C-alpha positions in Angstrom: 173.7 70.7 46.5 170.3 70.8 48.2 169.8 70.7 51.9 169.1 67.5 53.9 165.3 68.0 54.0 165.1 68.4 50.2 167.2 65.2 49.6 165.0 63.3 52.1 161.9 64.4 50.2 163.3 63.4 46.9 164.4 59.9 48.1 161.1 59.4 49.9 159.1 60.4 46.8 161.1 58.0 44.6 160.7 55.2 47.0 156.9 55.7 47.3 156.7 55.8 43.5 158.5 52.5 43.3 156.1 50.9 45.9 153.0 52.2 44.3 154.3 51.2 40.8 155.0 47.6 42.0 151.6 47.2 43.6 149.9 48.6 40.5 152.0 46.3 38.2 151.2 43.2 40.2 147.4 44.0 40.1 147.6 44.6 36.3 149.6 41.4 35.8 147.2 39.3 37.9 144.2 40.7 36.2 145.5 39.9 32.8 146.0 43.6 31.7 149.8 43.2 31.7 150.9 40.1 29.8 154.3 38.5 29.9 156.5 39.0 26.9 154.9 42.1 25.6 156.5 45.4 24.5 154.5 47.2 27.3 156.0 44.9 29.9 159.5 45.5 28.5 159.0 49.3 28.7 157.7 49.0 32.3 160.8 46.9 33.2 163.2 49.4 31.8 161.3 52.3 33.4 161.2 50.6 36.8 164.9 49.7 36.7 165.8 53.3 35.8 163.6 54.5 38.7 165.5 52.1 41.0 168.9 53.4 39.8 167.8 57.0 40.2 166.6 56.2 43.7 169.9 54.7 44.5 171.8 57.8 43.3 169.4 60.0 45.4 170.4 58.1 48.6 174.1 59.0 48.3 173.8 62.8 49.1 171.2 61.9 51.7 173.5 59.4 53.5 176.5 61.7 53.2 174.6 64.6 54.8 173.2 62.4 57.5 176.6 60.9 58.4 178.3 64.3 58.4 175.5 65.9 60.4 175.8 63.0 62.9 179.5 63.5 63.3 178.9 67.2 63.9 176.3 66.4 66.5 178.8 64.4 68.5 181.5 67.1 68.3 183.7 65.6 65.5 183.3 68.5 63.1 186.9 69.6 63.5 188.3 66.0 63.3 190.7 65.8 60.3 188.8 63.4 58.1 185.3 64.8 59.0 186.5 68.4 58.5 187.8 67.5 55.0 184.6 65.6 54.1 182.5 68.6 55.2 184.5 71.0 53.1 184.3 68.7 50.1 180.8 67.3 50.6 179.9 67.7 46.9 183.1 65.9 45.8 182.4 63.0 48.1 179.0 62.6 46.6 180.3 62.7 43.1 183.0 60.2 44.0 180.3 57.7 45.1 178.3 58.4 42.0 181.3 57.7 39.9 181.9 54.3 41.6 178.2 53.3 41.2 178.3 54.3 37.5 181.5 52.3 36.9 179.8 49.3 38.6 176.7 49.7 36.4 178.9 50.0 33.3 180.5 46.6 34.1 177.5 44.7 35.3 174.6 46.0 33.2 175.9 44.8 29.8 176.3 41.2 31.2 172.9 41.5 32.8 171.4 42.5 29.5 173.3 39.7 27.8 171.8 37.2 30.3 168.2 38.4 29.5 167.7 40.9 32.4 165.5 43.1 30.2 164.3 40.5 27.8 160.5 40.2 27.6 161.1 36.5 27.0 163.9 35.2 29.3 163.4 31.7 28.1 164.3 32.7 24.6 167.6 34.2 25.8 168.4 31.1 27.8 167.6 28.9 24.7 170.1 30.9 22.7 172.8 30.8 25.3 175.3 27.9 24.6 176.0 25.3 27.2 179.3 25.7 29.0 180.1 22.0 29.1 178.9 18.7 30.4 178.9 17.2 33.9 179.0 13.4 34.1 178.3 12.0 37.6 176.2 9.8 39.7 176.1 8.8 43.4 178.9 6.4 44.3 181.6 7.5 41.8 184.7 9.2 42.9 185.4 13.0 42.6 188.4 12.2 40.4 186.3 10.1 38.1 183.6 12.8 37.8 186.2 15.4 36.9 187.8 13.0 34.3 184.4 12.4 32.6 183.2 16.0 32.7 184.1 18.8 30.3 182.8 21.5 32.6 185.3 22.5 35.4 184.0 21.1 38.7 183.8 23.8 41.3 184.0 22.8 45.0 184.1 25.0 48.0 185.3 22.2 50.2 185.9 18.4 50.0 182.2 17.9 51.0 180.3 20.3 48.6 180.4 20.9 44.9 178.1 23.4 43.2 177.6 25.2 39.9 174.9 27.8 38.9 175.1 28.3 35.1 174.0 26.6 31.9 175.5 23.2 31.4 174.5 19.7 30.3 174.3 16.9 32.9 174.6 13.2 32.3 174.0 10.4 34.8 177.1 8.2 34.5 176.6 4.6 33.3 173.1 5.4 32.1 171.6 6.8 28.9 169.9 9.7 30.8 171.1 13.2 30.3 169.6 16.7 30.8 170.5 19.6 28.5 171.1 23.1 29.6 170.6 22.7 33.4 170.6 25.7 35.7 172.5 24.3 38.7 173.9 21.3 40.5 174.6 20.7 44.1 176.6 17.7 45.2 177.7 16.3 48.6 180.2 13.6 49.3 179.8 10.6 51.5 180.5 11.0 55.2 182.2 7.6 55.1 184.4 8.4 52.1 184.9 12.0 51.2 186.4 11.0 47.8 183.0 9.7 46.6 179.8 11.5 45.6 176.8 10.7 47.8 173.9 13.0 46.8 173.2 15.2 43.8 170.5 17.8 43.1 170.2 19.1 39.5 168.0 22.0 38.3 166.7 20.5 35.0 164.3 23.3 34.1 165.6 25.9 31.7 162.9 28.4 32.8 159.8 28.6 34.8 156.8 26.5 33.7 153.1 26.4 34.1 151.5 23.5 35.9 150.6 21.9 32.6 154.1 22.4 31.2 155.6 20.9 34.4 153.3 17.8 34.0 154.4 17.4 30.4 158.1 17.7 31.4 157.6 15.1 34.1 155.8 12.7 31.7 158.6 13.1 29.1 161.2 12.3 31.7 159.3 9.3 32.9 159.2 8.0 29.3 162.9 8.5 28.9 163.7 6.7 32.2 161.5 3.7 31.3 163.1 3.5 27.8 166.5 3.5 29.5 165.6 0.5 31.7 165.0 2.3 35.0 162.4 0.8 37.3 159.8 2.9 39.0 158.9 2.7 42.7 155.4 1.7 43.7 154.4 2.3 47.3 153.8 -0.9 49.1 150.1 -1.9 49.5 149.1 -1.5 53.1 146.2 -3.9 53.3 145.2 -7.2 51.8 142.3 -5.5 50.0 144.8 -3.2 48.3 146.9 -6.1 47.2 143.9 -8.0 45.8 142.8 -4.8 44.0 146.1 -4.7 42.1 145.9 -8.4 41.3 149.1 -9.2 43.2 151.1 -6.5 41.3 152.7 -3.6 43.1 150.2 -0.8 43.6 150.1 2.7 45.0 151.5 5.9 43.6 154.4 5.5 41.1 156.5 7.6 38.7 158.2 9.8 41.2 161.0 7.5 42.4 163.1 5.5 40.0 165.9 3.0 40.4 168.8 2.0 38.1 171.4 -0.3 39.8 172.2 1.4 43.0 171.1 4.9 41.8 167.8 6.3 43.1 166.3 9.2 41.1 163.5 11.3 42.4 161.6 13.7 40.2 160.9 16.9 42.1 159.3 20.3 41.5 159.3 23.7 43.3 156.8 26.6 43.0 158.4 29.9 42.4 155.5 32.3 43.1 153.2 32.7 46.1 149.8 31.1 46.2 146.9 33.5 45.6 143.5 33.4 47.2 140.9 31.6 45.2 143.3 30.2 42.7 142.8 26.8 40.9 145.3 24.5 42.6 145.3 22.2 39.5 146.6 24.9 37.2 148.0 27.8 39.3 151.6 28.7 39.8 155.0 29.1 38.2 157.1 25.9 38.6 160.5 24.4 37.9 161.6 20.8 37.7 164.6 19.3 39.4 165.9 15.9 40.2 167.6 14.4 43.2 170.0 11.4 43.0 171.3 9.3 45.8 172.6 5.8 46.6 170.0 3.1 47.2 171.5 2.3 50.6 171.4 5.9 51.7 167.8 6.7 50.7 165.6 6.9 53.8 162.3 5.1 53.5 163.1 3.2 50.3 161.7 0.1 52.0 158.2 1.5 51.5 158.6 0.9 47.7 158.6 -2.0 45.4 160.4 -1.4 42.1 159.2 -2.8 38.8 159.0 -1.8 35.1 156.4 0.9 34.7 153.1 -0.3 33.3 152.2 0.9 29.8 
């Protein structure tokens, strides 16, 4: 085994290579030289992951030597465990390497199966079967939700229920469903812990461009309108605004919808960071999600008038 300095140089060199490679890769991607879903990108992904694993292995002897040297510096060289570790330093390192290798052998096949190295993760997700359906809406009981759902409902407490894998979601007592959702997060009512109060569902199967997000939102609005949901129009603030809309509700619409006592809000989240000089109308990688709550619990709902969406 090499000395401490040599192992420090090896680990440092590997870390520097990873940093430089990441910077170069981001520049190439942002400039259009490295495109998503290409064989080149796949090769770089595998190479970078291999480099990361090698870097992790290189840290083991470095850490072992640092710990043992530190124990020697404070006078513990002859303490039983430390003395045995010093005498079998190489075996200690090998033992850690074996543990890491076993962990990789277990985790890596599942990661590959889930599209970890896929140049097109969306295709992997599309080919992965749904694990079941969750049927719920704000106001129903936990028992009713479990009875209607085929996916086992996971709850860490009587106030929170969550799932983070592919499943179908259906809003109970409506015709609206979302295939192959990525997550749900539900909370129960503070007044009645047996009933669902709020639901958030990740409806996007993969990240989208701004144009794809707009198309997904438009498609969802069409489905909601066809199912009899009413959309919320912000109340007109002035008499001039009311006259402009001919007495009809005006203002922004299409984000908040109402069906009985269920309020649905169409939401989105950007996954990447904003870049200087980008076109705000087209930039970014996005996901769509929806939030559901009871009408009486939705703060600020009085600012909206609900009506059938205009054609």
